[in-house]
C-alpha positions as CSV (number, residue, x, y, z in Angstrom):
1,M,-15.9,-42.7,18.2
2,S,-19.0,-44.8,18.0
3,N,-22.2,-43.5,16.3
4,L,-24.0,-43.5,19.6
5,A,-21.3,-41.5,21.2
6,L,-21.4,-39.0,18.3
7,R,-25.1,-38.7,18.7
8,V,-24.8,-38.0,22.4
9,L,-22.0,-35.4,21.9
10,T,-24.0,-33.6,19.2
11,A,-27.0,-33.5,21.4
12,V,-25.0,-32.2,24.4
13,I,-23.8,-29.3,22.3
14,A,-27.0,-28.6,20.3
15,L,-29.7,-29.0,23.0
16,P,-28.7,-26.1,25.2
17,L,-28.6,-23.8,22.2
18,L,-32.0,-25.0,21.1
19,G,-33.3,-24.6,24.7
20,A,-32.1,-21.0,24.8
21,L,-33.9,-20.2,21.5
22,V,-37.1,-21.8,22.7
23,A,-37.0,-20.0,26.0
24,W,-36.2,-16.6,24.4
25,R,-39.1,-14.2,24.8
26,E,-38.6,-12.8,21.3
27,P,-40.8,-15.1,19.1
28,L,-39.3,-13.7,15.8
29,G,-35.9,-15.1,16.8
30,F,-37.3,-18.6,17.1
31,G,-39.3,-18.0,13.9
32,V,-36.2,-17.2,12.0
33,F,-34.5,-20.2,13.4
34,V,-37.3,-22.4,12.1
35,L,-37.0,-20.9,8.6
36,V,-33.3,-21.6,8.6
37,V,-33.9,-25.2,9.6
38,A,-36.6,-25.5,6.9
39,G,-34.1,-24.2,4.3
40,L,-31.4,-26.6,5.3
41,A,-33.7,-29.6,5.3
42,L,-35.3,-28.6,2.0
43,T,-31.8,-28.3,0.5
44,E,-31.0,-31.8,1.6
45,Y,-34.4,-33.0,0.3
46,T,-33.9,-31.6,-3.2
47,T,-30.4,-33.2,-3.4
48,I,-32.0,-36.6,-2.6
49,A,-35.3,-36.3,-4.5
50,L,-34.1,-34.3,-7.5
51,P,-30.6,-35.6,-8.1
52,S,-30.6,-35.0,-11.9
53,A,-32.0,-31.5,-11.7
54,S,-29.8,-28.5,-12.1
55,R,-28.6,-26.6,-9.1
56,R,-30.6,-23.6,-10.2
57,L,-33.8,-25.7,-10.2
58,R,-33.1,-27.1,-6.8
59,A,-32.3,-23.7,-5.4
60,A,-35.6,-22.3,-6.8
61,V,-37.5,-25.1,-5.1
62,V,-35.8,-24.3,-1.8
63,A,-36.6,-20.6,-2.3
64,I,-40.3,-21.3,-3.0
65,G,-40.5,-23.6,0.1
66,V,-38.8,-21.1,2.4
67,G,-41.0,-18.3,1.0
68,L,-44.1,-20.3,1.7
69,A,-42.9,-20.9,5.3
70,A,-42.2,-17.2,5.8
71,A,-45.6,-16.2,4.4
72,L,-47.4,-18.8,6.5
73,Y,-45.6,-17.6,9.6
74,L,-46.1,-13.8,9.0
75,K,-49.7,-14.1,7.8
76,P,-51.2,-17.5,8.6
77,E,-54.8,-16.1,8.1
78,L,-53.9,-15.9,4.3
79,G,-52.8,-19.5,4.3
80,L,-54.9,-20.6,1.3
81,I,-53.5,-17.7,-0.8
82,W,-49.9,-18.7,0.1
83,V,-50.5,-22.3,-0.7
84,L,-52.0,-21.5,-4.1
85,A,-49.2,-19.1,-4.9
86,A,-46.6,-21.8,-4.0
87,L,-48.4,-24.4,-6.1
88,L,-48.5,-22.1,-9.1
89,A,-44.9,-21.1,-8.6
90,V,-43.5,-24.7,-8.4
91,A,-45.7,-25.9,-11.2
92,T,-44.5,-23.1,-13.5
93,L,-40.9,-23.7,-12.5
94,V,-41.0,-27.4,-13.4
95,L,-43.0,-26.6,-16.6
96,F,-40.1,-24.7,-17.9
97,N,-37.6,-27.2,-16.6
98,P,-39.4,-30.5,-17.1
99,T,-36.3,-32.6,-18.0
100,D,-32.5,-32.4,-18.3
101,R,-32.7,-34.3,-21.6
102,P,-34.4,-32.4,-24.4
103,G,-37.2,-34.3,-25.9
104,D,-37.5,-36.8,-23.1
105,I,-40.6,-35.8,-21.2
106,S,-41.2,-39.2,-19.4
107,G,-39.8,-38.1,-16.1
108,A,-41.6,-34.7,-15.9
109,G,-44.4,-35.9,-13.8
110,A,-42.1,-37.4,-11.2
111,R,-40.0,-34.2,-11.1
112,L,-43.2,-32.1,-10.6
113,G,-44.4,-34.4,-7.9
114,A,-41.0,-34.4,-6.1
115,A,-40.7,-30.7,-6.3
116,A,-44.2,-29.9,-5.2
117,F,-44.1,-32.4,-2.3
118,G,-40.8,-30.9,-1.1
119,V,-42.3,-27.4,-1.1
120,F,-45.2,-28.4,1.1
121,Y,-43.4,-31.1,3.2
122,L,-40.6,-28.7,4.3
123,G,-42.2,-25.4,3.5
124,A,-45.5,-25.9,5.4
125,L,-44.8,-28.5,8.0
126,P,-42.1,-26.7,10.0
127,V,-44.3,-23.6,10.4
128,P,-46.7,-24.9,13.2
129,L,-43.7,-25.2,15.6
130,A,-43.0,-21.4,15.1
131,L,-46.7,-20.5,15.3
132,L,-47.0,-22.6,18.5
133,H,-44.1,-20.6,20.0
134,R,-45.7,-17.3,19.1
135,D,-49.4,-17.8,19.4
136,A,-50.1,-20.4,22.1
137,V,-50.5,-19.6,25.8
138,D,-47.2,-20.8,27.3
139,G,-45.9,-21.2,23.8
140,S,-42.3,-21.9,24.8
141,L,-43.6,-24.7,27.1
142,W,-45.6,-26.3,24.3
143,V,-42.7,-26.1,21.9
144,G,-40.5,-27.7,24.5
145,A,-43.1,-30.4,25.1
146,A,-43.3,-31.2,21.3
147,I,-39.5,-31.4,21.0
148,I,-39.0,-33.4,24.2
149,V,-41.8,-36.0,23.5
150,T,-40.4,-36.5,20.0
151,F,-36.9,-37.1,21.1
152,A,-38.0,-39.2,24.0
153,N,-40.1,-41.3,21.7
154,D,-37.2,-41.8,19.3
155,T,-34.7,-42.6,22.1
156,G,-37.2,-45.0,23.8
157,A,-37.9,-46.8,20.5
158,Y,-34.1,-47.2,19.9
159,F,-33.3,-48.8,23.2
160,F,-36.5,-50.8,23.5
161,G,-36.1,-52.0,20.0
162,R,-32.5,-53.1,20.6
163,A,-33.5,-54.9,23.9
164,L,-36.9,-56.4,23.1
165,G,-37.5,-56.0,19.4
166,R,-38.8,-59.1,17.7
167,H,-41.5,-58.0,15.3
168,K,-40.6,-55.7,12.4
169,L,-42.7,-52.6,12.1
170,Y,-42.2,-51.9,8.4
171,P,-39.2,-53.9,7.0
172,T,-39.7,-52.7,3.4
173,I,-39.0,-49.1,4.4
174,S,-37.0,-49.4,7.7
175,P,-35.7,-52.9,8.6
176,G,-34.4,-51.8,12.0
177,K,-37.7,-50.5,13.4
178,T,-39.8,-52.9,15.5
179,V,-43.3,-53.0,17.0
180,E,-41.8,-53.4,20.4
181,G,-39.6,-50.3,19.9
182,A,-42.6,-48.2,18.7
183,V,-44.6,-49.2,21.8
184,G,-41.6,-48.5,24.1
185,G,-41.1,-45.1,22.5
186,L,-44.7,-44.2,23.1
187,V,-44.4,-45.3,26.8
188,V,-41.2,-43.4,27.3
189,G,-42.6,-40.3,25.6
190,L,-45.6,-40.3,27.9
191,G,-43.4,-41.0,31.0
192,V,-41.1,-38.1,30.2
193,L,-44.0,-35.7,29.6
194,L,-45.6,-36.7,33.0
195,A,-42.2,-36.2,34.7
196,L,-41.9,-32.8,33.0
197,R,-45.3,-31.8,34.2
198,M,-44.6,-32.9,37.8
199,L,-41.3,-31.1,38.0
200,F,-41.6,-27.9,35.9
201,A,-45.0,-27.6,34.1
202,R,-48.0,-27.7,36.3
203,S,-49.9,-25.7,33.7
204,I,-50.0,-28.8,31.6
205,S,-52.6,-31.3,32.8
206,I,-52.3,-35.1,32.9
207,A,-54.9,-35.1,30.1
208,D,-52.6,-32.8,28.0
209,C,-49.7,-35.2,28.5
210,V,-51.9,-38.1,27.2
211,F,-53.3,-36.2,24.3
212,V,-49.8,-35.1,23.2
213,A,-47.8,-38.2,23.9
214,G,-50.4,-40.7,22.5
215,P,-50.6,-39.2,19.0
216,A,-46.9,-38.3,19.0
217,G,-46.2,-42.0,19.5
218,V,-48.0,-42.7,16.2
219,L,-47.2,-39.6,14.2
220,G,-43.5,-39.5,15.1
221,P,-42.8,-42.9,13.6
222,I,-44.9,-42.1,10.6
223,G,-42.8,-39.0,10.0
224,D,-39.6,-41.0,10.4
225,L,-40.9,-43.7,8.0
226,V,-41.9,-41.1,5.4
227,E,-38.3,-39.7,5.3
228,S,-36.9,-43.3,5.3
229,M,-39.1,-44.0,2.2
230,I,-37.7,-41.0,0.4
231,K,-34.1,-42.0,1.2
232,R,-34.6,-45.6,0.4
233,A,-36.2,-44.7,-3.0
234,A,-33.1,-42.6,-3.7
235,G,-30.7,-45.2,-2.4
236,V,-29.1,-43.0,0.4
237,K,-28.6,-43.7,4.1
238,D,-28.7,-40.2,5.5
239,S,-30.1,-36.9,4.2
240,G,-26.7,-35.2,4.8
241,K,-23.8,-34.9,7.2
242,L,-24.6,-31.7,9.0
243,L,-25.1,-33.2,12.4
244,P,-22.5,-35.8,13.4
245,G,-24.0,-39.1,14.5
246,H,-27.5,-38.0,13.4
247,G,-27.0,-37.4,9.6
248,G,-28.6,-34.4,8.1
249,M,-31.1,-31.8,9.3
250,L,-34.0,-33.7,7.8
251,D,-32.9,-36.9,9.6
252,R,-33.2,-35.0,12.9
253,I,-36.6,-33.3,12.3
254,D,-38.5,-35.9,10.3
255,A,-40.6,-37.0,13.2
256,L,-40.8,-33.6,14.8
257,L,-42.5,-32.2,11.7
258,F,-45.4,-34.5,12.1
259,V,-45.6,-34.3,15.9
260,S,-45.4,-30.5,16.1
261,A,-48.2,-30.1,13.6
262,W,-50.4,-32.1,16.0
263,V,-49.3,-30.3,19.1
264,Y,-50.0,-26.9,17.4
265,V,-53.6,-28.0,16.5
266,Y,-54.2,-29.4,20.0
267,A,-52.7,-26.6,22.0
268,V,-54.0,-23.7,20.0
269,H,-57.3,-25.0,18.6
270,L,-58.5,-28.0,20.6
271,R,-57.4,-27.6,24.2
């Protein structure tokens, strides 16, 4: 089976389940789902970014990241306290596990940076999607919009890039991505959101579609490129094998992490 066919088959199976969770009126259920996804993605990240670290150290980084996500979800008004606690925890953790080779301290800074970035990258960035579901007016609709525009952008970029791609977007990090694909992804994302509004979501205005799809067309590729940079530095193609045709969990949510953060800010604080 081709990679594209596997991607489609996985999406056909996973998307109805995801849709049911988003539509579920119990926000805690979706919140728990986001925590599970964060834990899976952070597990993949630590395997890539901390390959020489012990399993115990990697597990501790995952635990700190998931703990940060849970705390931010349950008490977001104490966000600064949770961030400070997570920073102290991960710094202390690496302080007592600076290297796997006694006496060789040269890689301690890189280990601390990789561990701390992972905790905030995959401990903090998934939370806005859960908060959007719980706290925004029409939260399920906004979560659906964030997911749909991200996937539409990604799909549009793939097909436009294959058909029209001539100019490389960032060949050092991701040789397959093109400027034409990025523009096509933005256009497709906006078109899909406008169609969603016309058919199902009149509570979302045309201006909302523009203010969501425009930044998403920029932030989504940035999120994708950030993960590509991490993988390329580690010399791996995919973050894992959890989702056939898509790679790992982190491969699937890399763009969504950045897009959902913006949609949360826009829908809850700016709209």
